[in-house]
One Martini backbone bead per residue (centre of mass of N, CA, C, O) as a GRO file, in nm:
protein
  257
    1UNK     BB    1  -2.719   0.001   4.119
    2UNK     BB    2  -2.934  -0.173   3.977
    3UNK     BB    3  -2.966   0.011   3.729
    4UNK     BB    4  -2.676  -0.013   3.630
    5UNK     BB    5  -2.673  -0.316   3.598
    6UNK     BB    6  -2.903  -0.329   3.391
    7UNK     BB    7  -2.776  -0.146   3.177
    8UNK     BB    8  -2.517  -0.313   3.129
    9UNK     BB    9  -2.662  -0.574   3.052
   10UNK     BB   10  -2.811  -0.461   2.805
   11UNK     BB   11  -2.559  -0.369   2.647
   12UNK     BB   12  -2.425  -0.648   2.632
   13UNK     BB   13  -2.657  -0.792   2.486
   14UNK     BB   14  -2.656  -0.604   2.240
   15UNK     BB   15  -2.365  -0.661   2.153
   16UNK     BB   16  -2.396  -0.966   2.116
   17UNK     BB   17  -2.620  -0.947   1.904
   18UNK     BB   18  -2.463  -0.789   1.689
   19UNK     BB   19  -2.219  -0.994   1.660
   20UNK     BB   20  -2.397  -1.240   1.587
   21UNK     BB   21  -2.491  -1.092   1.306
   22UNK     BB   22  -2.226  -1.070   1.201
   23UNK     BB   23  -2.007  -1.044   0.911
   24UNK     BB   24  -1.731  -1.225   0.792
   25UNK     BB   25  -1.449  -1.122   0.576
   26UNK     BB   26  -1.244  -1.230   0.295
   27UNK     BB   27  -0.975  -1.099   0.084
   28UNK     BB   28  -0.859  -1.127  -0.271
   29UNK     BB   29  -0.620  -0.976  -0.517
   30UNK     BB   30  -0.589  -0.733  -0.748
   31UNK     BB   31  -0.360  -0.446  -0.805
   32UNK     BB   32  -0.434  -0.136  -0.981
   33UNK     BB   33  -0.279   0.127  -1.064
   34UNK     BB   34  -0.331   0.484  -1.051
   35UNK     BB   35  -0.219   0.745  -1.192
   36UNK     BB   36   0.057   0.853  -1.021
   37UNK     BB   37   0.133   0.568  -0.925
   38UNK     BB   38   0.169   0.461  -1.228
   39UNK     BB   39   0.337   0.671  -1.323
   40UNK     BB   40   0.620   0.639  -1.559
   41UNK     BB   41   0.904   0.762  -1.745
   42UNK     BB   42   1.173   0.760  -1.934
   43UNK     BB   43   1.440   1.015  -1.930
   44UNK     BB   44   1.735   0.979  -2.036
   45UNK     BB   45   1.749   0.703  -1.872
   46UNK     BB   46   1.551   0.838  -1.642
   47UNK     BB   47   1.361   0.875  -1.334
   48UNK     BB   48   1.277   1.193  -1.287
   49UNK     BB   49   0.968   1.150  -1.129
   50UNK     BB   50   1.058   0.991  -0.886
   51UNK     BB   51   0.949   1.031  -0.558
   52UNK     BB   52   1.187   0.853  -0.404
   53UNK     BB   53   1.447   1.047  -0.546
   54UNK     BB   54   1.279   1.315  -0.625
   55UNK     BB   55   1.196   1.638  -0.529
   56UNK     BB   56   1.012   1.673  -0.813
   57UNK     BB   57   0.849   1.425  -0.762
   58UNK     BB   58   0.503   1.245  -0.848
   59UNK     BB   59   0.586   0.939  -0.910
   60UNK     BB   60   0.560   0.567  -0.873
   61UNK     BB   61   0.606   0.326  -1.087
   62UNK     BB   62   0.371   0.128  -1.074
   63UNK     BB   63   0.252  -0.198  -1.058
   64UNK     BB   64   0.124  -0.485  -1.035
   65UNK     BB   65  -0.058  -0.636  -0.762
   66UNK     BB   66  -0.187  -0.679  -0.429
   67UNK     BB   67  -0.484  -0.778  -0.231
   68UNK     BB   68  -0.583  -0.763   0.116
   69UNK     BB   69  -0.872  -0.850   0.336
   70UNK     BB   70  -1.109  -0.725   0.585
   71UNK     BB   71  -1.458  -0.774   0.718
   72UNK     BB   72  -1.733  -0.612   0.889
   73UNK     BB   73  -2.086  -0.679   0.910
   74UNK     BB   74  -2.370  -0.473   1.008
   75UNK     BB   75  -2.685  -0.516   1.022
   76UNK     BB   76  -2.990  -0.357   0.926
   77UNK     BB   77  -3.298  -0.450   1.030
   78UNK     BB   78  -3.485  -0.224   0.881
   79UNK     BB   79  -3.295  -0.303   0.619
   80UNK     BB   80  -3.272  -0.496   0.365
   81UNK     BB   81  -2.920  -0.541   0.284
   82UNK     BB   82  -2.821  -0.342   0.501
   83UNK     BB   83  -2.485  -0.215   0.603
   84UNK     BB   84  -2.217  -0.195   0.822
   85UNK     BB   85  -1.867  -0.125   0.771
   86UNK     BB   86  -1.547  -0.285   0.872
   87UNK     BB   87  -1.218  -0.225   0.725
   88UNK     BB   88  -0.912  -0.391   0.601
   89UNK     BB   89  -0.613  -0.319   0.405
   90UNK     BB   90  -0.364  -0.444   0.153
   91UNK     BB   91  -0.104  -0.293  -0.052
   92UNK     BB   92   0.097  -0.434  -0.328
   93UNK     BB   93   0.362  -0.324  -0.550
   94UNK     BB   94   0.516  -0.321  -0.823
   95UNK     BB   95   0.697  -0.243  -1.106
   96UNK     BB   96   0.741  -0.107  -1.388
   97UNK     BB   97   0.910  -0.149  -1.684
   98UNK     BB   98   1.077   0.112  -1.670
   99UNK     BB   99   1.216   0.066  -1.391
  100UNK     BB  100   1.332  -0.214  -1.445
  101UNK     BB  101   1.518  -0.119  -1.672
  102UNK     BB  102   1.686   0.084  -1.509
  103UNK     BB  103   1.794  -0.111  -1.296
  104UNK     BB  104   1.932  -0.308  -1.488
  105UNK     BB  105   2.124  -0.101  -1.624
  106UNK     BB  106   2.260  -0.002  -1.362
  107UNK     BB  107   2.377  -0.276  -1.273
  108UNK     BB  108   2.548  -0.330  -1.525
  109UNK     BB  109   2.724  -0.073  -1.505
  110UNK     BB  110   2.831  -0.117  -1.211
  111UNK     BB  111   2.962  -0.408  -1.255
  112UNK     BB  112   3.193  -0.288  -1.444
  113UNK     BB  113   3.327  -0.115  -1.200
  114UNK     BB  114   3.255  -0.286  -0.966
  115UNK     BB  115   3.306  -0.560  -0.764
  116UNK     BB  116   3.043  -0.467  -0.599
  117UNK     BB  117   2.670  -0.472  -0.629
  118UNK     BB  118   2.371  -0.317  -0.479
  119UNK     BB  119   1.997  -0.293  -0.517
  120UNK     BB  120   1.732  -0.160  -0.315
  121UNK     BB  121   1.407  -0.138  -0.360
  122UNK     BB  122   1.150   0.046  -0.296
  123UNK     BB  123   0.824   0.008  -0.138
  124UNK     BB  124   0.481   0.050  -0.188
  125UNK     BB  125   0.242   0.077   0.086
  126UNK     BB  126  -0.109   0.012   0.169
  127UNK     BB  127  -0.335   0.081   0.473
  128UNK     BB  128  -0.666   0.075   0.496
  129UNK     BB  129  -0.930   0.220   0.706
  130UNK     BB  130  -1.293   0.151   0.704
  131UNK     BB  131  -1.610   0.315   0.697
  132UNK     BB  132  -1.936   0.180   0.589
  133UNK     BB  133  -2.148   0.076   0.316
  134UNK     BB  134  -2.396  -0.189   0.231
  135UNK     BB  135  -2.574  -0.329  -0.057
  136UNK     BB  136  -2.801  -0.612  -0.091
  137UNK     BB  137  -2.936  -0.786  -0.374
  138UNK     BB  138  -3.151  -1.059  -0.378
  139UNK     BB  139  -3.257  -1.266  -0.619
  140UNK     BB  140  -3.145  -1.521  -0.467
  141UNK     BB  141  -2.978  -1.771  -0.295
  142UNK     BB  142  -2.741  -1.767  -0.542
  143UNK     BB  143  -2.799  -1.444  -0.606
  144UNK     BB  144  -2.625  -1.118  -0.611
  145UNK     BB  145  -2.610  -0.760  -0.557
  146UNK     BB  146  -2.359  -0.496  -0.494
  147UNK     BB  147  -2.292  -0.199  -0.293
  148UNK     BB  148  -2.012   0.029  -0.202
  149UNK     BB  149  -1.881   0.238   0.076
  150UNK     BB  150  -1.596   0.448   0.202
  151UNK     BB  151  -1.427   0.578   0.501
  152UNK     BB  152  -1.085   0.702   0.597
  153UNK     BB  153  -0.759   0.567   0.660
  154UNK     BB  154  -0.417   0.590   0.540
  155UNK     BB  155  -0.120   0.387   0.532
  156UNK     BB  156   0.201   0.481   0.423
  157UNK     BB  157   0.453   0.263   0.303
  158UNK     BB  158   0.824   0.257   0.283
  159UNK     BB  159   1.078   0.099   0.198
  160UNK     BB  160   1.405   0.057   0.191
  161UNK     BB  161   1.684   0.221   0.065
  162UNK     BB  162   1.970   0.047  -0.103
  163UNK     BB  163   2.326   0.117  -0.170
  164UNK     BB  164   2.603  -0.097  -0.272
  165UNK     BB  165   2.970  -0.053  -0.282
  166UNK     BB  166   3.284  -0.189  -0.424
  167UNK     BB  167   3.653  -0.109  -0.443
  168UNK     BB  168   3.962  -0.215  -0.592
  169UNK     BB  169   4.301  -0.065  -0.609
  170UNK     BB  170   4.603  -0.203  -0.686
  171UNK     BB  171   4.770   0.038  -0.797
  172UNK     BB  172   4.708   0.237  -0.536
  173UNK     BB  173   4.619   0.069  -0.271
  174UNK     BB  174   4.288   0.081  -0.247
  175UNK     BB  175   3.969   0.092  -0.075
  176UNK     BB  176   3.602   0.101  -0.148
  177UNK     BB  177   3.311   0.184   0.053
  178UNK     BB  178   2.952   0.218  -0.017
  179UNK     BB  179   2.648   0.375   0.137
  180UNK     BB  180   2.299   0.411   0.058
  181UNK     BB  181   2.033   0.545   0.269
  182UNK     BB  182   1.664   0.520   0.291
  183UNK     BB  183   1.422   0.641   0.531
  184UNK     BB  184   1.087   0.623   0.537
  185UNK     BB  185   0.797   0.785   0.611
  186UNK     BB  186   0.501   0.772   0.748
  187UNK     BB  187   0.167   0.813   0.607
  188UNK     BB  188  -0.135   0.998   0.664
  189UNK     BB  189  -0.452   0.952   0.491
  190UNK     BB  190  -0.714   1.002   0.311
  191UNK     BB  191  -0.996   0.770   0.249
  192UNK     BB  192  -1.160   0.587  -0.026
  193UNK     BB  193  -1.454   0.397  -0.148
  194UNK     BB  194  -1.587   0.225  -0.451
  195UNK     BB  195  -1.837  -0.038  -0.529
  196UNK     BB  196  -1.892  -0.365  -0.692
  197UNK     BB  197  -2.101  -0.679  -0.716
  198UNK     BB  198  -2.118  -1.034  -0.657
  199UNK     BB  199  -2.322  -1.296  -0.523
  200UNK     BB  200  -2.243  -1.642  -0.425
  201UNK     BB  201  -2.396  -1.865  -0.231
  202UNK     BB  202  -2.355  -1.643   0.023
  203UNK     BB  203  -2.006  -1.680   0.031
  204UNK     BB  204  -1.944  -1.544  -0.252
  205UNK     BB  205  -1.729  -1.295  -0.422
  206UNK     BB  206  -1.728  -1.036  -0.686
  207UNK     BB  207  -1.515  -0.741  -0.710
  208UNK     BB  208  -1.505  -0.376  -0.762
  209UNK     BB  209  -1.259  -0.130  -0.648
  210UNK     BB  210  -1.215   0.209  -0.562
  211UNK     BB  211  -0.910   0.366  -0.438
  212UNK     BB  212  -0.861   0.650  -0.238
  213UNK     BB  213  -0.533   0.719  -0.068
  214UNK     BB  214  -0.414   0.983  -0.118
  215UNK     BB  215  -0.193   1.273  -0.033
  216UNK     BB  216   0.176   1.279  -0.006
  217UNK     BB  217   0.471   1.339   0.092
  218UNK     BB  218   0.807   1.239   0.060
  219UNK     BB  219   0.990   1.120   0.342
  220UNK     BB  220   1.349   1.129   0.430
  221UNK     BB  221   1.646   0.961   0.548
  222UNK     BB  222   1.978   1.022   0.468
  223UNK     BB  223   2.269   0.797   0.413
  224UNK     BB  224   2.630   0.842   0.384
  225UNK     BB  225   2.879   0.586   0.335
  226UNK     BB  226   3.248   0.590   0.365
  227UNK     BB  227   3.526   0.360   0.293
  228UNK     BB  228   3.886   0.419   0.324
  229UNK     BB  229   4.097   0.214   0.440
  230UNK     BB  230   3.907   0.210   0.719
  231UNK     BB  231   3.796   0.502   0.668
  232UNK     BB  232   3.521   0.678   0.795
  233UNK     BB  233   3.223   0.842   0.646
  234UNK     BB  234   2.936   1.052   0.747
  235UNK     BB  235   2.623   1.145   0.588
  236UNK     BB  236   2.336   1.364   0.634
  237UNK     BB  237   1.985   1.382   0.515
  238UNK     BB  238   1.707   1.533   0.363
  239UNK     BB  239   1.381   1.431   0.219
  240UNK     BB  240   1.152   1.590  -0.035
  241UNK     BB  241   0.872   1.564  -0.214
  242UNK     BB  242   0.619   1.559  -0.378
  243UNK     BB  243   0.308   1.475  -0.405
  244UNK     BB  244   0.169   1.146  -0.363
  245UNK     BB  245  -0.080   0.984  -0.541
  246UNK     BB  246  -0.304   0.723  -0.431
  247UNK     BB  247  -0.441   0.460  -0.647
  248UNK     BB  248  -0.690   0.187  -0.677
  249UNK     BB  249  -0.773  -0.120  -0.849
  250UNK     BB  250  -0.986  -0.379  -0.724
  251UNK     BB  251  -0.980  -0.733  -0.776
  252UNK     BB  252  -1.212  -0.940  -0.589
  253UNK     BB  253  -1.222  -1.217  -0.367
  254UNK     BB  254  -1.477  -1.356  -0.150
  255UNK     BB  255  -1.531  -1.468   0.192
  256UNK     BB  256  -1.837  -1.554   0.375
  257UNK     BB  257  -1.931  -1.650   0.708
   0.00000   0.00000   0.00000
């Protein structure tokens, strides 16, 4: 019993010592989509390969967004400047100019026909959690350079797609309301990152990281609701696109406590 108590006490003291030496960091900056996540051009005035609405699509039509993150670094005492990192990030992107143009044109055309019309664009968000390594070479107390890499899992979230329209026909004496909704499923994918940067005054950093956030098909549950003169009808369907590969280049500023 005494041996167990001593062992538990030693482990607790070791854990406290490790966390006491750990460095906590917060990050924020720009997120620049790469590859298929960025890809997307209108063809015949339509986003034919948009993975969120086309079963043959594999492109994200993503534009510049933002990244925020946090990280804990555990120094390896035997090697100066080397440490184990545990971090979590969040990426949010707007859409590129091609998709914004299509949405604007679609809304203008719909508003000429319907009495009311609204279109809610789905948004792609990524949240990777990674375990990695980081090496910092301190030139002096005010300046250093570092390199880092990590592996982990990414959770890809897509917000709801919703299109609503209503129309009254006084000549025939009926009204129509319709709603199309798509609820996308969360996907878990393999993720990695590699990057480098500079450390300033021991507490500030500027870095560039490439994030490979994995590839997964887009799955959704579609619901179509139509009401004509108070009589409603609902149809449901499944949706699955080709695999959408997500990757980001993050330019980040960090504060290290």
